[in-house]
N, C-alpha and C positions, 0 to 999 in steps of 0.2 A: 428714715429713707422719705426726703423730701422731691422725688421726681418719678414719674410712672413710662416706665419703657416699655415700649412699645414696637410693632411692625408696621410700616409703611407701606405698603406695594403699589411700584411701579409699572412693574409688567405684572402681565394674565397671556401668557402664550399657550391655546389650548389643543393641542397637536390631536384627542383622540379621534381615533378613524377606526374602518375596517378596515381588515388586512386579509389575506390568504393566508391558509397554512405556511408557515416557517418565513415569513414575509416581514419585512423589521417595518416600523411605523416610526415618521418624527416623533423626536421630542417636545416635550411640554415645557413650557416654562414659568417661572413665578418668579418678577425679582424681587426681596424685599430689602427692607432700609433701615436699620435701627434705630428709633426716634425715643427723646424724652422731655417730655414737658413735666416743668411745674406744679406743684399741688399746690391750688392757692386758696385763700378763705375769704367767702364772702358775705358779709355779714351786718347786722343791722340792728337800731337801740332805742329803746322809747323812754325816755320820765315817763314818773308814777307816781300818786304822792300815796303816804301813810294809807291815808283816809280812804281815797279810791279804793285800792285795794281792799279793806275794812269793807267799804259799807255798799260797794256795785255789786251786784251779784253777778256770777260769772265773767266777771273784770279779767281775770287771768286769763281763763281760755279764751275771750276774744281778742287780747292782746296778742296771746300765744299766733292764734290763726292770723292777725294780721302781719306781723312779725314775720311769720313764715310765707304767705305771698307776698314779701314784698321780696323776701330772698331769691322766690322762685320767677317773680317779674324781673329782674335783677341778672340772674343767671340765666333766662330767657332770651335776655336783650344782648347777654356776650356771648351766645351761643351762633348769633346774630351777627353782629359787631366787634366784637373781641378783636385783640390787634394781638393777643398770644406773648405781650409783654409782660411779665411781672409787674403787680399782682393782677395779670387782665387775664382771663379766659381767653382763650384759641374760639375766631370765628368765622361762618364758613365764608363770609365776605372776602376774608384778608388771608387765606387757604395760600401759599403758593404759587400753585399752575391751577385753581377755580375757577373754571370758565366762565366765560359772557355772554349772551345773545341781546343784542340792541333790540329797540322794536323797530325805530324806523319809520317806514310807513306804512305794513304792517300792523294790522286789529290785534289789540291785545291777546285773545286768546290765539290768536298765528307767532306771536312771538314766544308764549309759553312752551307749548307746544316745542318749537324749535329746539326751547332749550333744556326741554324732554328731548327730543332724541338727539342733543350731544351729552346729555346724562350716557343716556344708554349709546350711543354711538359706534365706533367700528371696531375697537381694539380696547385696548386696556388704556394705551394714551391718551383716548380720546374718550371715555366713557366709561363703557360698559357693562354700567349697574339697571340697574331698575329704579325708575323715579317715587320715592314712596310720600314724600308731603311738597304744597308749592305754597311755599309761606307769602305773605301778603297785608299790605296794609286795608283799613277797615273801608278807606276811603276808594281804595283802589276795586277792590273787592267788589263794593258797591255800584261800582261801572259798569264789572262785567255784572252782577247778578240785573240790571235794570235794563241790560242791551234787548231793544226790541228790530220787529223785522219794519217793514217798510212800512205794513198795513200795522203796526201795531201789537204785533204779537209780542210778549217776553220770552225769549229763546229758555231761560234758564227756568223756563215754568212760571207758571199763572199767580198772581199775589196774595189768593186765597190757598195756596200750596206754599211748605216751609223750602220746597226748592233742597237740592242737591248741595252739600256742602261739597264739592268737587268738580274738578274741571279735567274734562277728556278722561276723566274717571280716576283721576289724582286726589286723595283728599286736599285739601283747603284750608292750611291755619293762616288763620282770621287774626293779627295782632298788632298795637302800634308798638312796638320794640321796633317794628323795620319799618326803614323812611320808607315816605308814599313816594309814589312814581319808580321804586322798585321793585323789585324779588328777588326770589330765592325759589328754587328746585332742585333737588338731591335728594340721594339715597341714603337718608338720613339713617335707616331701617340695618342696611347693608355693611355703610362705611362709617359710619358714626358711634360713638360709645362717651358714656360719662363715666369714669372711674371715681368712688366716691372714698375717700383714706376713712371719714365718719358720719353718720348724719348727724343730721339739724340737733343740736345743743343750744341749753339756754341757760343764762347764770341771773343771778339777780344779787345788785352787788347797791348799798349807800355810800360805800367809800370813793363818791366822784368828787371834786370837789367840795361843796358846800351841801352839797346835798343827807349828811346826817346828822346836821344842823337845824335844816330846813325839814326835816321829815319827807326824803321821796327815795326812792328806789330807781335805778336804774335796772330794766329788761334788757338783756341783752338775748342775740341768736345768732349765730354758723355754724358756715357747714367747709369745709375744707376737699376741695374736688379737684378734678381735671378733664375738660374737655376734648378730646381725642375726634383725628379724620384719619382712616385707615388710607383713603387713595383721596387723592383732591378732588380729580377728574369728572369722580362721582357726582359735583355739584357745579352748578351752576347763578350766575347774578344773573337778573332781568331788568336791562336797565331802560330809562324815559319810560318808561310803563304807562 
């Protein structure tokens, strides 16, 4: 089976209430839509000579670690930016009902907080989730981290301190996979998941082009997985920050 089926929540009505004896209470409601997404393969490979594999101490483990890093970096990029069209994973930016908060004339921290408020929302249609991460480009986080008061005091802590990797109490994920001057806030813990068909696997062969003749090995690693989001409105993009 090359697809993952899951339920996407579009309505959450909580009618829980206190009632007197023998009294009725309103119905709660959850609307779920069956959704299917393809399992995609993410892969990376490197050529290496027979001599390098034989003579360089620890080279096999080094290459395995670097290939794994390449895969994870690509997956992180797709979780933010992916179009969802095969062979790409779904990224939160491109969800059909993802919310948006523009900076406009607000300070950047205010824009982020307003995005968090949209994620929290007032109903399932406008969020009703709890932000678990804010994703920012390093340059955007640098601008926030270096904010100072009018008399020169650093708002996010003195330079002699490591400072909090949080804003408004929510952890900040600093990564170059997100476009500068944009951001993302969402409830990744509650409304996003990765389904893995299998873990990362490695294969080595010299049966590529003229590799056998020249004594070159191709090392390939790949993973089959799907990134899914159970409620689009649990995520909000931050623009022009």
